[in-house]
C-alpha positions as CSV (number, residue, x, y, z in Angstrom):
1,M,-10.2,14.0,48.2
2,K,-8.2,17.2,49.3
3,K,-7.4,19.5,46.4
4,V,-3.8,20.9,46.8
5,L,-1.8,23.9,45.2
6,I,2.0,23.2,45.1
7,V,4.1,26.3,45.0
8,D,7.8,26.3,44.5
9,D,10.2,27.9,42.3
10,A,12.0,24.6,41.7
11,L,10.2,22.4,39.1
12,F,11.8,19.3,40.6
13,M,10.4,19.9,44.1
14,R,6.9,20.5,42.7
15,V,7.2,17.1,41.0
16,M,8.5,15.2,43.9
17,L,5.9,16.9,46.1
18,K,3.1,16.0,43.5
19,N,4.1,12.4,43.0
20,I,4.0,12.0,47.0
21,L,0.6,13.6,47.2
22,E,-1.0,11.9,44.3
23,K,0.2,8.4,45.5
24,H,-1.7,9.2,48.8
25,Q,-5.2,10.2,47.3
26,F,-4.6,14.0,47.2
27,E,-5.5,15.9,44.1
28,V,-3.1,18.3,42.8
29,V,-5.2,21.2,41.3
30,G,-2.4,23.4,40.2
31,E,1.2,24.4,40.3
32,A,2.7,27.8,40.8
33,G,6.5,28.9,40.4
34,N,6.4,32.0,42.6
35,G,4.2,33.9,45.0
36,A,2.4,36.2,42.6
37,E,1.4,33.0,40.5
38,A,0.5,31.4,43.7
39,V,-2.1,34.2,44.8
40,K,-3.6,34.1,41.2
41,A,-3.9,30.3,41.4
42,Y,-5.5,30.5,44.9
43,E,-8.1,32.8,43.5
44,K,-9.0,30.7,40.5
45,L,-8.7,27.1,41.8
46,H,-9.8,27.6,45.6
47,P,-7.6,24.7,46.9
48,D,-8.2,22.9,50.2
49,I,-4.6,23.3,50.9
50,V,-1.5,25.1,49.8
51,T,2.1,24.1,50.1
52,L,4.2,27.2,49.7
53,D,7.8,27.6,49.6
54,I,9.3,30.5,51.4
55,T,12.3,31.5,49.2
56,M,11.0,32.4,45.7
57,P,11.8,35.0,43.1
58,Q,9.2,38.1,42.3
59,M,7.1,37.4,45.5
60,D,8.4,35.4,48.4
61,G,6.3,32.9,50.4
62,L,5.8,35.2,53.2
63,A,4.2,37.9,51.1
64,A,2.2,35.3,49.3
65,L,0.9,33.8,52.5
66,Q,-0.2,37.3,53.7
67,E,-2.1,38.0,50.2
68,I,-3.6,34.4,50.6
69,R,-4.6,35.0,54.1
70,N,-6.1,38.3,53.0
71,L,-8.3,36.7,50.2
72,D,-9.4,34.0,52.5
73,P,-8.8,34.0,56.4
74,N,-9.8,30.3,56.5
75,S,-6.9,29.3,54.0
76,K,-4.9,26.3,54.9
77,V,-1.3,27.0,54.0
78,V,1.6,24.8,54.7
79,M,5.0,26.4,54.6
80,V,7.9,24.7,52.9
81,S,11.4,25.6,53.9
82,A,15.1,24.4,53.8
83,M,17.0,23.9,56.9
84,G,18.0,26.9,58.9
85,Q,14.9,29.1,58.1
86,E,13.4,28.9,61.6
87,S,12.7,32.6,61.9
88,N,10.8,32.6,58.5
89,V,8.7,29.6,59.6
90,K,8.1,31.3,62.8
91,K,7.0,34.6,61.0
92,A,4.6,32.5,58.8
93,I,2.9,30.9,61.5
94,S,2.3,34.2,63.0
95,I,0.9,35.3,59.7
96,G,-1.4,32.3,59.7
97,A,0.2,29.2,58.3
98,K,-1.1,26.0,59.7
99,S,2.2,24.2,59.7
100,F,5.4,23.6,58.0
101,L,7.6,20.9,56.2
102,V,11.3,21.0,55.9
103,K,13.2,20.0,52.8
104,P,14.3,17.4,51.8
105,F,10.7,15.9,52.4
106,Q,10.2,12.7,54.3
107,E,7.0,11.0,52.5
108,D,5.3,9.9,55.7
109,H,5.8,13.3,57.4
110,V,4.5,15.2,54.3
111,I,1.2,13.0,54.4
112,K,0.7,13.1,58.1
113,T,1.0,17.0,58.0
114,L,-1.5,17.4,55.3
115,N,-3.8,15.0,56.7
116,N,-3.7,16.7,60.0
117,I,-4.8,20.2,58.4
């Protein structure tokens, strides 16, 4: 069972993603509401996959991605973005994100993306 850390500043998005993942045999080992919390949670929990929102307070997803990649160059991070953030997604991929998901989520696409990582 793959362990997942969900990072999003919107609680309802974390809950929705958690419900999808747990329904498909992923173990959600932690949640974070901003990039700074994400980095701390990654260090503590060592998840197999991180879903990381791009737009968040305190530390955005791109900065958090860079910090996580510095901690673990083999980390598997999937960026989560709203429509219209293509430039941020391209930057995230260049930093080392493995894939991305676009809000609103399509359940089958979320599972397919995480299973392919």
